[in-house]
C-alpha positions as CSV (number, residue, x, y, z in Angstrom):
1,M,-32.9,14.0,4.2
2,A,-32.7,9.9,3.5
3,K,-32.4,7.9,6.6
4,L,-29.3,6.1,6.9
5,R,-29.4,2.8,5.2
6,K,-28.2,0.3,8.4
7,S,-24.4,-1.3,8.4
8,S,-25.3,-4.7,8.4
9,A,-27.5,-3.8,4.3
10,Y,-23.8,-3.3,3.1
11,S,-20.9,-6.4,3.0
12,K,-18.9,-6.1,5.7
13,K,-16.2,-7.6,3.4
14,Y,-13.4,-5.6,2.0
15,A,-13.0,-6.3,-1.4
16,R,-13.2,-4.2,-4.9
17,P,-16.2,-2.6,-5.8
18,Y,-18.1,-3.9,-9.2
19,T,-16.9,-1.5,-11.7
20,R,-18.8,-1.2,-14.3
21,T,-17.0,-1.1,-18.3
22,S,-18.5,0.1,-21.2
23,K,-17.5,0.6,-24.6
24,K,-19.5,4.6,-24.2
25,R,-16.2,5.8,-22.2
26,T,-18.3,8.0,-19.9
27,K,-20.0,4.9,-18.8
28,S,-17.6,3.5,-16.6
29,Y,-17.0,6.5,-14.2
30,I,-19.2,7.1,-11.1
31,K,-19.5,11.0,-11.9
32,T,-20.2,12.9,-9.0
33,T,-18.5,12.4,-5.4
34,P,-20.8,12.6,-2.1
35,Q,-19.7,15.4,-0.4
36,L,-17.5,14.7,2.5
37,K,-18.6,14.9,6.0
38,L,-15.5,14.4,7.9
39,V,-14.1,18.5,8.4
40,K,-10.4,17.7,9.7
41,F,-7.9,15.9,10.0
42,H,-5.6,17.5,12.7
43,M,-6.7,19.5,15.8
44,G,-5.2,20.1,18.9
45,N,-1.7,21.8,20.0
46,M,0.0,21.2,16.6
47,K,2.5,24.1,17.2
48,A,3.8,22.0,20.8
49,F,4.1,18.5,18.6
50,K,6.3,19.8,16.3
51,Q,8.4,21.0,18.9
52,G,8.3,17.7,20.8
53,K,6.5,18.7,23.8
54,F,4.6,15.0,23.9
55,D,5.5,12.1,24.2
56,R,2.6,9.3,23.7
57,W,0.8,8.7,21.3
58,V,-3.0,6.7,22.6
59,S,-4.5,5.1,19.4
60,I,-7.3,3.5,18.4
61,V,-6.3,0.2,15.9
62,S,-8.7,-2.0,14.2
63,D,-8.5,-5.6,14.7
64,E,-10.4,-6.4,11.8
65,Q,-10.8,-5.8,8.2
66,V,-13.9,-3.3,7.1
67,Q,-15.2,-0.2,5.7
68,V,-16.2,2.8,8.2
69,R,-18.5,5.1,7.2
70,D,-17.1,9.3,7.0
71,N,-19.8,9.6,9.4
72,A,-18.9,7.8,12.0
73,L,-15.1,9.3,11.7
74,E,-16.9,12.1,12.1
75,A,-19.3,11.7,14.7
76,I,-15.9,10.3,16.1
77,R,-13.7,12.8,16.0
78,Q,-16.0,15.1,17.4
79,S,-16.5,13.3,20.5
80,I,-12.6,12.8,21.1
81,T,-11.9,16.2,20.4
82,R,-14.4,18.2,22.6
83,K,-13.7,16.0,25.2
84,L,-10.5,16.3,25.0
85,D,-11.1,20.7,24.8
86,K,-13.1,20.5,27.8
87,N,-10.1,18.8,30.0
88,I,-6.9,19.2,28.7
89,L,-7.0,22.1,26.6
90,G,-3.6,23.2,24.5
91,Q,-2.4,19.8,25.9
92,F,-2.9,17.2,23.1
93,Y,-2.8,16.4,19.3
94,F,-5.0,14.7,17.4
95,E,-4.9,12.7,14.3
96,V,-7.4,11.4,11.6
97,K,-5.3,8.7,10.2
98,V,-8.0,7.1,7.6
99,F,-9.0,9.0,4.8
100,P,-13.1,8.0,2.9
101,H,-12.0,7.5,-0.2
102,H,-14.1,4.9,-1.3
103,I,-17.5,5.6,-2.6
104,L,-20.8,3.6,-1.6
105,R,-23.2,3.7,-4.5
106,E,-26.5,2.0,-3.8
107,N,-29.3,0.4,-6.5
108,K,-32.2,1.5,-5.6
109,M,-35.2,-0.8,-5.4
110,L,-38.9,-0.3,-4.8
111,T,-40.5,-0.9,-0.6
112,G,-43.6,-1.6,0.5
113,A,-46.8,-3.9,-0.3
114,G,-46.9,-5.6,-3.7
115,S,-43.2,-4.1,-4.4
116,D,-41.8,-7.8,-4.9
117,R,-44.5,-8.5,-8.0
118,M,-43.0,-5.3,-9.8
119,Q,-38.9,-5.1,-9.4
120,T,-36.8,-8.4,-9.7
121,G,-33.8,-6.3,-9.4
122,M,-30.6,-6.5,-12.0
123,Q,-27.5,-8.6,-11.4
124,K,-24.1,-6.4,-10.9
125,S,-25.5,-2.8,-11.2
126,F,-24.0,0.3,-10.8
127,G,-25.7,2.5,-8.7
128,K,-26.3,5.4,-7.1
129,T,-23.4,7.1,-4.9
130,I,-24.9,7.9,-1.4
131,G,-22.1,7.9,0.6
132,R,-17.9,7.3,1.3
133,A,-16.1,5.0,3.9
134,A,-12.5,4.0,4.5
135,L,-11.2,0.7,3.8
136,V,-9.5,-0.5,7.0
137,N,-7.0,-3.1,7.4
138,K,-6.5,-5.5,10.2
139,G,-3.5,-3.1,12.5
140,Q,-4.4,-0.6,10.9
141,Y,-4.3,2.9,12.8
142,L,-8.0,4.9,12.6
143,F,-6.5,7.7,15.5
144,K,-4.0,8.9,17.4
145,V,-3.5,11.5,20.4
146,A,-0.9,12.8,21.3
147,V,-0.1,13.7,24.9
148,S,2.3,13.5,28.0
149,G,1.9,13.2,31.5
150,E,0.1,10.1,33.2
151,K,-3.1,11.6,33.6
152,N,-3.7,13.1,29.9
153,I,-2.4,9.3,28.3
154,K,-5.0,7.7,31.3
155,L,-7.6,10.6,30.3
156,A,-7.1,9.6,26.7
157,K,-7.9,6.5,26.7
158,T,-10.6,6.7,28.4
159,V,-12.3,9.2,25.8
160,E,-10.8,6.7,22.8
161,K,-12.7,3.9,25.0
162,A,-15.9,5.3,25.4
163,N,-15.9,5.9,21.8
164,K,-14.5,2.6,20.3
165,A,-18.3,1.4,20.0
166,K,-19.3,4.0,17.2
167,L,-17.1,1.8,15.0
168,P,-17.9,-1.4,13.0
169,C,-15.0,-3.4,14.0
170,K,-13.4,-4.1,16.4
171,T,-9.9,-2.6,18.1
172,K,-7.8,-2.1,20.4
173,I,-6.0,0.8,21.9
174,V,-2.1,1.3,21.5
175,V,0.3,3.3,24.2
176,E,3.3,4.4,22.4
177,K,6.4,6.0,22.7
178,I,7.2,8.9,20.2
179,P,10.3,8.8,18.5
180,K,12.3,11.6,18.7
181,N,12.5,12.4,15.1
182,L,9.6,13.3,13.5
């Protein structure tokens, strides 16, 4: 399997990607989409959440406009659910609030000695699909954990704080009261 390119290879800019326009309609679209690495979006005790047994949201909120790859979202989801299942099994509800719709493309170039003389590239090339990313706005919720009780709120905050480093942007942790009319 090919190694993932580092995030600095892609612009941190949050902009609409270049879209190819062609006289042939079939060349104007991405034909295949890469498989989504994010498996689940809702975990934990959904029944208790619907009954209103949790009173606080502990959330990770983005402070920047950024692209977050689906493998980063999946790594955080697995880490948070594993730690919460280990410590407070059945006493939480967890949601992933973003969906990786954006398809990342790459124009593969030759690498190695002497490749700079053999290939110069192409301006605005469309590229092959290599992955997916979620386009995240400033102030958008990435993950939410519903819990009740001071001990569980504190645990959810520490678990989320430990996973902030896996995100490519500055984030903050917000604790909010869950409205009763959900």
